[in-house]
N, C-alpha and C positions, 0 to 999 in steps of 0.2 A: 318909645314907640314911634314907628314911621307915621307921618301924616297921610291919610289914604289919598290924598290929592298930589301927593309928592312921590315920584318914582324913587327907586333905590339909587340910581344914578345921581339924581338931582340932590338927594340926601348925602350921598358920598361926597360930591362936589361941594356941597354946604360945609361938611366937616373939614374939608381940605381948606376952604377960605378961612375958617376959624382957627385952624391949628398951624397952617404952613403960609397962608395968604398969597404967595405967589410961587411958582416953580422956582424962581431965583432965590427965594428965602428958604427953600426945603433944605433941612439938614437932618442928621441922624435923630436928634431929639424930637423935632416937629413931625417926622414920619412916624414915629413911635406913638405919639400922642394921637395922630391921625388914625393909625391902625387900632388903637385902643378904643377911640370914638366909635369906629365901624364895628368892632366887636361887641361893645356895650349896647349898640342898638341892632344886634343881629344881623349885620351885613357881614357876609363872609370875608375875613381877611385876605384870603387868597385872591379873591375878585378884586379887592382893593389894590392889593400889592400889583396885580397884572395891568390894572389901570395905570398906576404910577409908571410902570415900566414902559408903557406906551408914550410916555413923555420924558423918557430919560434924556433926550438930546437938549432938553430945556434945563435940566437939573446940574448945577455945579456939583463937582466931586461925586458924580454917579456911582463910581465903583464902591466907595465907602457906604454910601446910602443903599446901594443894592445889597451889600452884605449885611446890613442892619435890618433891612425888611425881610430877608431870608430868614435870619436867625430869629427875629420876632415871631414870625409866622411858624417857624419850626417849634418854638416854644409854646406857643398859644394856641395851636390846633393840634388835633389828634394825630396827624400823619405828617402835616408840613408839606404836604403835596397831594394832589387829586389822586384819589384812588383808582387804580386800574381794575376793570371788571374781568380782565384776562390775565392768565398767568403767561408772562413774557418769556419764560424758560421751557414752556410745554413745546413738545413737537407733534 
């Protein structure tokens, strides 16, 4: 459970520090551990993945890690992507 004095962002960043340490140490395994920690503490993995993507320029081998995060989110969330409230095919 989240500490009531700690924001979701701070909690997520704390998980990042314990699983990855630094952006330079980020790899497929540490990202999966990070996303698992977020999910276990009821932090939306999609939110966490978006946060990681904001720092992609600091992460070595970003394309492989990006694929890993996308696959993990697809496997561990109901839709793998935000649900649209509108049918995009309707005219």
